Residue, then its C-alpha position, 0 to 999 in steps of 0.5 A: m517499569a522494565a519491559t518484559a518479553l511478550k509471547l506474540v502471534f504474528a498475522g500478515t501476508p505481503d512483503f510489507a508484513a514480512k518486513h515487520l516480522q523480520a523486524l520483530l525477529d531481529d529485535g529478539r526481545h519478544q517471542v514469536v510463537a506462530v505465524y498466520t498468513q493467507p492460504d497459498r494463492p495461484a500465481g505466475r504463468g503456471k498458476k501454481p500455488r505460491p506461499s506469501p512472503v510472510k510464509q516464506l520468511a516463517e518457514q526459513t526461520g522455523l516458525p509454525v505457520l497456520q493458514p485458515l480461510n477465516f476464523k468462523q470455525q470454532q476449531d480455528r479460534n481454539a487453535l489460536a487460543a491454544l498458543g497462549a499468546d499475550l498479543m497478536v500482531v496484525v500487519a496487512y493480513g487480509l482478513i477482518l478479524p471478528q471481536a471473538v478473535l480480537d479478545i483471545p490474546r491477553l493484551g488483544c491485537v495490535n495493527v500496523h497501518a500505513s497512514l497517520l490515523p485517522r486520516w486514511r482508514g481502509a485498504a489503500p491508504i498509501q495510494r489515497a494519500i498520494e492521490a489527494g496530494d497529502a504533504d505527509t503520511g506515516v505509520t500508526v500502530m493501534q490497538m485493534a477494535a471491531g471497526l475499520d481501523t478505528g482502534d486507539m493509537l499507540h504510536k505514530v511515525r511521520c513520513a514526508i511524501d516527496a513530489d516524485d513519490t509513487s505508491a511503490s516508493l512510499h510503500d518501501k519507505l513506510a515498510e522501513l519505518g513500520g518495523p521500529a515503530l512496532v517494536t517501540a509500541l510493543d515495548q511500551l505495552a510490555s512495560g505498561s507505559a503505553q498511552p493509547e490515544v482515541q481517534d477523532d472520527s471526524l478527521s477520517n477518510y475512507a481509503a477505498k480499494l483500488d479499481k482498475q477503471e480508476g486508472q483511466i485518465d480524464w484530460q479535463r482534469s488539471a495536470i497536478e491532479l493527473d500527476r498525483q493519480i499517475r504516481a498513486f497508481i504505480p505499480f497498480p493498476v497503472c494509469y492509461t489513456e486511449l491512443g487511437d484504438d490502443r490503450l497507452r499506459i503511463w508509467q511516469a510523467r510530470p506537470e508543467a505549463g502548457r495550453g491546448r485542447a484537453g488531451e492534445i499532444l503539444s510536442a513530442d521529442k526525446t525529452g517527453v510527450v507534452v499533453a494539454c490538460g484542463d489546467g496546465a500540461l503533462r510531460l509523459l516520460s515513460l509509456q507502454l504500448p499494447n504487447a510491449r514493455q514499458m519504455a522511455v519516450a525517446d525509445i518509443l518515438n524511434g518507432h512510433a513518432a507519427r502516432f505522437a505527432p503534435g495535434v494528435m488527441l489522446g483519450k476517448l474521442 
């Protein structure tokens, strides 16, 4: 059966979502009639309201933009219904949609989720996949249901997690994969060829939202675990440890062999600061001292070599 054009409403907020909206516009087979995004938030030093990446793209392309705080007001639900959309596409919108909203479009709502469901459900699937040491992840396009990322799966695309991937690099890979995956799922829905797959709840894990306190390094853990934690928390919240009374942020590291007291600096030169862990060691490659920018270890040692001398202990004493 040939696919027919769908009338779409798009709901999303950050850059990840904007890339998916751009993919729909570039494809051109389906009509985006309006865009929903979060209200403008204060940002930057001046704390002036800044439009989301999705709003910026919508305005550049002449699409109507709606920014309700939520859909608790009947007038907001009526406005959505008045658009007469066949389907609502939701990508990192930032609002939990009630069933009353999911039921408004003729074909309901679909969501693009940055995980191979049901593996990671929740707010931080990219970060939790790296932190857990998963070999791969991906993008799942699913039919939305009232539960948290529990809807039937429409289309999946797999992506390997490389040994040096951070959440930032993996985010960009998945953003590139997600657009074509979404277009494929929409074509299947439009043609009636979609074959929804029910999720196995027993295989799911909760990808909790990141907390800044999770960034603290516990040197008793293994070097492999700490490497995953550091990469998972780039660019936010960025892992840290204590260097005397200062907080030292760790932007890049790699695990290697080594033995000593957990948190002890074993060596320090232009190739890195090697720190003993509960099992193995970490070579710290890029660091940030308070009130300074992120720098390669070689540059930091030029002015702070004594602070990183062998035998110095990192972490809470």
